[in-house]
Z-matrix of the N, CA and C atoms (Angstrom, degrees):
N
C 1 1.443
C 2 1.525 1 107.72
N 3 1.322 2 117.09 1 137.62
C 4 1.463 3 122.94 2 176.65
C 5 1.524 4 107.88 3 -112.25
N 6 1.337 5 115.80 4 126.90
C 7 1.467 6 122.06 5 -174.02
C 8 1.520 7 108.95 6 -123.49
N 9 1.325 8 116.75 7 136.66
C 10 1.464 9 121.32 8 175.65
C 11 1.516 10 108.63 9 -83.25
N 12 1.337 11 115.23 10 125.34
C 13 1.455 12 120.80 11 -178.40
C 14 1.510 13 111.68 12 -111.20
N 15 1.335 14 117.21 13 -167.61
C 16 1.458 15 121.32 14 -177.79
C 17 1.530 16 112.04 15 -64.52
N 18 1.314 17 115.92 16 143.90
C 19 1.457 18 121.49 17 176.60
C 20 1.520 19 113.85 18 64.73
N 21 1.344 20 117.97 19 25.01
C 22 1.453 21 121.42 20 179.15
C 23 1.520 22 114.13 21 81.48
N 24 1.323 23 117.83 22 6.07
C 25 1.459 24 122.43 23 179.73
C 26 1.532 25 109.88 24 -63.41
N 27 1.319 26 117.27 25 130.38
C 28 1.466 27 122.75 26 176.01
C 29 1.523 28 107.86 27 -100.19
N 30 1.332 29 116.88 28 120.06
C 31 1.460 30 122.06 29 -173.55
C 32 1.528 31 109.84 30 -114.02
N 33 1.325 32 115.51 31 128.14
C 34 1.454 33 121.68 32 176.67
C 35 1.525 34 108.63 33 -94.68
N 36 1.339 35 115.19 34 137.14
C 37 1.460 36 120.46 35 179.49
C 38 1.524 37 109.23 36 -143.38
N 39 1.318 38 115.01 37 147.97
C 40 1.460 39 120.77 38 171.65
C 41 1.517 40 106.45 39 -103.48
N 42 1.325 41 116.31 40 122.02
C 43 1.455 42 119.37 41 -175.19
C 44 1.519 43 111.10 42 -150.45
N 45 1.327 44 115.63 43 157.34
C 46 1.457 45 122.02 44 174.84
C 47 1.527 46 110.86 45 -100.26
N 48 1.322 47 116.98 46 -3.61
C 49 1.463 48 120.88 47 -179.11
C 50 1.521 49 108.80 48 -71.54
N 51 1.320 50 115.53 49 129.62
C 52 1.465 51 120.85 50 177.88
C 53 1.517 52 108.61 51 -98.25
N 54 1.315 53 116.45 52 96.16
C 55 1.466 54 121.34 53 178.27
C 56 1.523 55 107.55 54 -109.61
N 57 1.337 56 116.96 55 134.17
C 58 1.472 57 118.52 56 177.60
C 59 1.523 58 110.50 57 -64.48
N 60 1.335 59 117.59 58 151.12
C 61 1.465 60 120.37 59 178.61
C 62 1.525 61 111.52 60 -52.98
N 63 1.337 62 115.95 61 132.89
C 64 1.458 63 121.55 62 179.12
C 65 1.518 64 114.56 63 86.43
N 66 1.345 65 117.56 64 -7.10
C 67 1.470 66 120.13 65 179.23
C 68 1.525 67 109.31 66 -72.71
N 69 1.343 68 116.86 67 139.39
C 70 1.470 69 119.05 68 179.29
C 71 1.535 70 111.22 69 -70.38
N 72 1.318 71 115.71 70 142.04
C 73 1.463 72 122.73 71 175.56
C 74 1.524 73 108.19 72 -137.73
N 75 1.318 74 115.78 73 165.62
C 76 1.464 75 121.61 74 174.25
C 77 1.515 76 107.71 75 -110.34
N 78 1.335 77 116.13 76 143.10
C 79 1.463 78 121.95 77 178.56
C 80 1.516 79 109.77 78 -116.48
N 81 1.321 80 115.58 79 141.08
C 82 1.460 81 121.48 80 177.18
C 83 1.534 82 107.73 81 -131.22
N 84 1.329 83 115.48 82 128.75
C 85 1.467 84 121.60 83 174.92
C 86 1.525 85 106.41 84 -133.78
N 87 1.312 86 117.05 85 123.28
C 88 1.459 87 120.38 86 -179.41
C 89 1.530 88 109.77 87 -68.05
N 90 1.334 89 118.18 88 141.36
C 91 1.470 90 121.77 89 -178.23
C 92 1.529 91 113.56 90 -55.44
N 93 1.333 92 118.24 91 -32.48
C 94 1.458 93 119.55 92 -179.67
C 95 1.527 94 112.24 93 -76.65
N 96 1.341 95 117.71 94 -9.01
C 97 1.468 96 121.46 95 175.45
C 98 1.525 97 111.60 96 -84.49
N 99 1.327 98 117.14 97 -20.24
C 100 1.463 99 121.34 98 177.98
C 101 1.517 100 109.11 99 -89.21
N 102 1.341 101 116.10 100 145.45
C 103 1.465 102 119.33 101 176.70
C 104 1.520 103 109.19 102 -142.71
N 105 1.320 104 114.17 103 150.45
C 106 1.461 105 119.58 104 175.27
C 107 1.523 106 108.69 105 -70.29
N 108 1.319 107 116.50 106 132.37
C 109 1.464 108 121.18 107 -179.22
C 110 1.519 109 110.36 108 -96.62
N 111 1.308 110 115.43 109 140.75
C 112 1.460 111 121.51 110 173.72
C 113 1.529 112 109.01 111 -80.83
N 114 1.338 113 118.41 112 159.07
C 115 1.468 114 119.98 113 176.66
C 116 1.527 115 110.28 114 -54.26
N 117 1.330 116 116.10 115 132.84
C 118 1.452 117 121.71 116 179.72
C 119 1.514 118 114.41 117 89.75
N 120 1.328 119 117.65 118 -16.34
C 121 1.461 120 120.68 119 177.61
C 122 1.519 121 110.12 120 -79.01
N 123 1.327 122 115.57 121 152.92
C 124 1.452 123 120.38 122 176.86
C 125 1.528 124 108.84 123 -140.59
N 126 1.300 125 115.28 124 171.97
C 127 1.458 126 122.51 125 -179.32
C 128 1.522 127 105.92 126 -156.08
N 129 1.352 128 118.19 127 172.04
C 130 1.468 129 120.70 128 177.83
C 131 1.525 130 110.62 129 -54.09
N 132 1.325 131 116.21 130 -42.06
C 133 1.462 132 122.90 131 179.84
C 134 1.520 133 109.00 132 -123.32
N 135 1.319 134 115.81 133 134.63
C 136 1.460 135 121.50 134 177.68
C 137 1.521 136 108.38 135 -133.07
N 138 1.331 137 115.82 136 126.80
C 139 1.462 138 122.08 137 177.32
C 140 1.527 139 107.79 138 -119.59
N 141 1.318 140 116.07 139 130.18
C 142 1.461 141 121.15 140 -179.01
C 143 1.523 142 109.70 141 -110.54
N 144 1.323 143 114.76 142 143.10
C 145 1.450 144 120.10 143 179.02
C 146 1.514 145 110.63 144 -170.32
N 147 1.317 146 115.39 145 -155.11
C 148 1.464 147 121.92 146 179.61
C 149 1.523 148 108.77 147 -122.04
N 150 1.322 149 115.46 148 138.39
C 151 1.461 150 119.72 149 177.48
C 152 1.522 151 108.76 150 -64.50
N 153 1.313 152 115.66 151 122.51
C 154 1.462 153 121.13 152 178.90
C 155 1.526 154 110.04 153 -91.09
N 156 1.339 155 115.80 154 -41.39
C 157 1.467 156 120.22 155 -176.70
C 158 1.518 157 109.17 156 -162.72
N 159 1.324 158 115.80 157 148.86
C 160 1.464 159 121.02 158 171.39
C 161 1.521 160 107.90 159 -129.71
N 162 1.322 161 115.20 160 140.31
C 163 1.454 162 121.46 161 -178.83
C 164 1.522 163 107.28 162 -126.89
N 165 1.332 164 116.74 163 120.95
C 166 1.455 165 122.15 164 -179.32
C 167 1.520 166 109.13 165 -101.97
N 168 1.336 167 115.67 166 123.70
C 169 1.457 168 121.29 167 178.70
C 170 1.528 169 106.95 168 -128.45
N 171 1.321 170 115.18 169 88.14
C 172 1.456 171 119.54 170 -178.28
C 173 1.518 172 111.41 171 63.64
N 174 1.324 173 116.23 172 -124.15
C 175 1.452 174 121.55 173 -177.99
C 176 1.515 175 114.94 174 -83.69
N 177 1.336 176 117.26 175 -0.38
C 178 1.466 177 121.54 176 -178.43
C 179 1.527 178 109.48 177 -120.23
N 180 1.324 179 115.57 178 140.21
C 181 1.466 180 121.23 179 177.70
C 182 1.511 181 109.65 180 -123.12
N 183 1.311 182 115.34 181 147.57
C 184 1.465 183 121.50 182 176.46
C 185 1.519 184 107.32 183 -119.02
N 186 1.333 185 116.28 184 131.28
C 187 1.463 186 122.75 185 -178.14
C 188 1.516 187 108.95 186 -120.23
N 189 1.324 188 115.85 187 133.81
C 190 1.456 189 122.03 188 177.27
C 191 1.521 190 107.31 189 -113.34
N 192 1.324 191 116.15 190 116.67
C 193 1.461 192 122.15 191 -176.25
C 194 1.529 193 108.93 192 -114.71
N 195 1.343 194 116.00 193 123.80
C 196 1.457 195 121.37 194 178.77
C 197 1.523 196 109.28 195 -90.53
N 198 1.335 197 115.46 196 123.65
C 199 1.450 198 122.06 197 179.04
C 200 1.519 199 110.12 198 -87.93
N 201 1.329 200 116.07 199 166.41
C 202 1.464 201 119.24 200 173.26
C 203 1.520 202 106.89 201 -59.56
N 204 1.305 203 117.23 202 138.49
C 205 1.453 204 121.04 203 -177.56
C 206 1.520 205 113.00 204 95.15
N 207 1.353 206 117.27 205 -10.03
C 208 1.459 207 119.99 206 173.24
C 209 1.515 208 116.74 207 98.64
N 210 1.335 209 119.80 208 -10.35
C 211 1.467 210 120.51 209 177.92
C 212 1.527 211 108.96 210 -65.95
N 213 1.326 212 116.55 211 144.21
C 214 1.462 213 121.77 212 -179.72
C 215 1.529 214 108.89 213 -118.66
N 216 1.337 215 116.08 214 127.87
C 217 1.464 216 121.90 215 174.66
C 218 1.518 217 108.66 216 -105.42
N 219 1.326 218 115.57 217 142.78
C 220 1.459 219 121.81 218 -179.74
C 221 1.524 220 109.11 219 -113.49
N 222 1.333 221 116.59 220 124.58
C 223 1.459 222 122.21 221 177.85
C 224 1.522 223 108.88 222 -114.85
N 225 1.330 224 115.85 223 142.81
C 226 1.467 225 121.48 224 179.76
C 227 1.525 226 107.28 225 -127.96
N 228 1.339 227 116.77 226 121.93
C 229 1.461 228 119.82 227 -179.45
C 230 1.517 229 110.42 228 -150.11
N 231 1.318 230 115.26 229 170.73
C 232 1.460 231 120.02 230 178.36
C 233 1.522 232 109.66 231 -63.58
N 234 1.310 233 117.09 232 140.78
C 235 1.454 234 122.65 233 -179.83
C 236 1.521 235 109.78 234 -71.65
N 237 1.357 236 114.80 235 138.59
C 238 1.461 237 119.07 236 175.20
C 239 1.505 238 112.59 237 140.13
N 240 1.329 239 115.84 238 175.28
C 241 1.460 240 121.93 239 176.38
C 242 1.511 241 113.86 240 66.66
N 243 1.324 242 115.61 241 -151.97
C 244 1.462 243 123.22 242 -176.49
C 245 1.529 244 112.07 243 -58.04
N 246 1.311 245 116.91 244 -33.33
C 247 1.464 246 120.30 245 -175.98
C 248 1.523 247 112.16 246 -58.10
N 249 1.339 248 117.61 247 -27.45
C 250 1.460 249 120.60 248 -178.62
C 251 1.527 250 111.92 249 -67.76
N 252 1.339 251 117.77 250 -21.43
C 253 1.464 252 120.44 251 -177.36
C 254 1.524 253 112.74 252 -92.59
N 255 1.336 254 118.62 253 -6.43
C 256 1.470 255 120.73 254 -179.91
C 257 1.519 256 110.84 255 -74.28
N 258 1.322 257 115.24 256 139.48
C 259 1.465 258 122.39 257 178.41
C 260 1.523 259 108.77 258 -122.65
N 261 1.336 260 118.54 259 154.84
C 262 1.460 261 119.73 260 177.08
C 263 1.531 262 111.52 261 -51.61
N 264 1.325 263 115.06 262 134.02
C 265 1.453 264 121.91 263 -178.27
C 266 1.516 265 113.14 264 97.45
N 267 1.345 266 117.91 265 -19.50
C 268 1.465 267 121.02 266 178.44
C 269 1.528 268 110.44 267 -67.13
N 270 1.330 269 115.82 268 148.31
C 271 1.462 270 120.88 269 174.44
C 272 1.521 271 108.94 270 -64.93
N 273 1.328 272 116.25 271 139.30
C 274 1.458 273 121.26 272 179.82
C 275 1.525 274 108.95 273 -141.56
N 276 1.332 275 115.07 274 142.64
C 277 1.461 276 121.62 275 177.04
C 278 1.521 277 108.04 276 -120.91
N 279 1.332 278 115.75 277 128.95
C 280 1.455 279 121.65 278 176.40
C 281 1.521 280 108.49 279 -109.59
N 282 1.320 281 116.50 280 143.67
C 283 1.452 282 120.76 281 177.58
C 284 1.512 283 110.85 282 -134.11
N 285 1.339 284 115.18 283 152.61
C 286 1.457 285 120.60 284 176.17
C 287 1.526 286 109.85 285 -159.27
N 288 1.307 287 115.07 286 160.39
C 289 1.452 288 123.08 287 -177.20
C 290 1.528 289 111.53 288 -79.24
N 291 1.321 290 115.88 289 147.44
C 292 1.470 291 120.83 290 174.90
C 293 1.526 292 110.35 291 -60.21
N 294 1.329 293 117.10 292 -33.18
C 295 1.461 294 121.45 293 -179.39
C 296 1.527 295 112.39 294 -67.05
N 297 1.349 296 117.56 295 -20.77
C 298 1.460 297 121.75 296 179.24
C 299 1.523 298 113.39 297 -91.44
N 300 1.326 299 117.29 298 4.54
C 301 1.464 300 122.10 299 -179.61
C 302 1.523 301 108.73 300 -99.28
N 303 1.319 302 116.96 301 110.87
C 304 1.457 303 122.61 302 179.41
C 305 1.520 304 109.27 303 -88.92
N 306 1.328 305 116.71 304 127.01
C 307 1.472 306 121.98 305 -179.56
C 308 1.522 307 107.95 306 -107.06
N 309 1.344 308 116.35 307 127.07
C 310 1.451 309 122.84 308 178.95
C 311 1.526 310 110.12 309 -121.93
N 312 1.331 311 118.40 310 149.92
C 313 1.455 312 119.37 311 174.93
C 314 1.531 313 109.60 312 -63.05
N 315 1.324 314 116.30 313 145.79
C 316 1.476 315 120.20 314 -179.56
C 317 1.509 316 111.88 315 -70.18
C-alpha cells in the first residue's frame, strides 16, 4: 500500500486493512524502527529533513528530525558512527521498512 504523508512524503506499508483509495488512515512507526541513513543508503521509506535535536542517553540516542511541512519524526538507535557528528540544522535522512509501518483506520 502506498500512502501520502505529511509534506508530500510517500509511505509504503504492508497491511491487511482494506481502505478505499483516498480514505484517511493513521500510521504508526516505532522510533526504534527508524534509523539515520548514510549517504547512498536507501530503505522502503525515506524521509528527509533537518535534525532538530539529538539526545544521548548512554548507549542509546534519540534523534528528532523535522520534515518539510513541520512534522517531526523521532528515531531511537544505538549511539555511535556518523550520527555522533550531526548537529541541529544538519540535513538528515531517516529510513524504515514497509513492514514496520502500522496502518490503522482513521
